[in-house]
N, C-alpha and C positions, 0 to 999 in steps of 0.2 A: 358460144361467143364469150370470150374472156377478155378482161381489161387488165392491163399492166401499166403501172406508173414507172416512167424511166426519166433519167436526166443525162445530160452530156455537158462537157465543158471543153473549151478550146481556147488556147492562147493564139491570137491571130497573127498572121504574117502579112507580107505585102503581096501575097498571091491569094486569089480566091480559093478557099479550102473548104471541102465538104465537112460539115459538122455533124450532120445526121442524115441518114437515108431510111425511108420507111420500108420495112421488110416486106417480102412477098406475102400474099394472103393476109394482109394487115392494112388497117386504116389507122392513122395517128392524128390526135388532136393536140396541137401545140397550145399549151396552157400558159406558157411563159417563155420569153426570150429577152435577156438583158445583156448589156455590155457595160463593163466597168473599165474605167481608165485608171491604171495603176501608176501613172507617170505624173510628173509635175508640170507637164505641158499639155495643151489640147491636142487631140488626134482625131482624124476622120475615120468613120466606120462605114462599112457597107454590109448589107445582108440581102440575100436574094433566095427566092424559092424557084426551083426548076420542076416543071410539070412533065413527068414521064409520059403521060397519056397524050401529050401534045408536042411530041418531038423535043422534049426538054426545053420548052419555051421558058424564058426567064421573066420573072416578075420581081422587080426590085422593091424591097420592103424598107430599106434605108439606103441612101446613096450619098456618100461623102458628107455625112452629118457630123458636125464637130462635137466630140464628147469632151466636156470640160475636165480638166485635171482633177483627179481624185473623185470623180462623180460616176454614178451608175445610171443608165438610161434604159427604159423599156423599149424594145424594138418592134413589138407587135401590139396593136390595140385590139383587144378582144381575142378571139380564137382563130386558128388557122387549121383547116383540115388537109391532111396529106394522104394521098392514096399510095398504094404499093409502088415503089420505085421513085417517088418524088423525093427531092432532097433539098437541104438548106445549106447554103454556102456563106462564109463570112470572110472579112478582109479588114486590114488596118493599113493606114498609110505609113506606119512604122512598126516593125516586128517587135513582138513580145511586150507590148504596152497596153493592148486591149484584150480583156478576158471576157469571153462569151459564156453564158450559162443558158441551157435550154431544158425545159421540162415538157414532157409529152405523156399522153395516155395512149397506149397502143391497144387496139381492139382487133382481135383475130376475126376474120370473116370467112 
């Protein structure tokens, strides 16, 4: 069993977009997920987790939360465990104004 630290970034659009997918034979622990608003106006953010073992059931972690202009907001309180095939999607009400950053520890099983 080995552990690997990884990160991902995504500039959100007005379509829910997959930011990270947990690889096969792996479990991942999300240790951080934040969104930064790089605009001079407030924008709404969405983040959701899709559970591959439950027919891709959707769990919303943020839903139309207003991110203040020039601010960064944490999207997950504590840790989130992802199993193989689970994935995280993000969204913004305006394209190219919200930047998401994700940090995970992947553990091969």
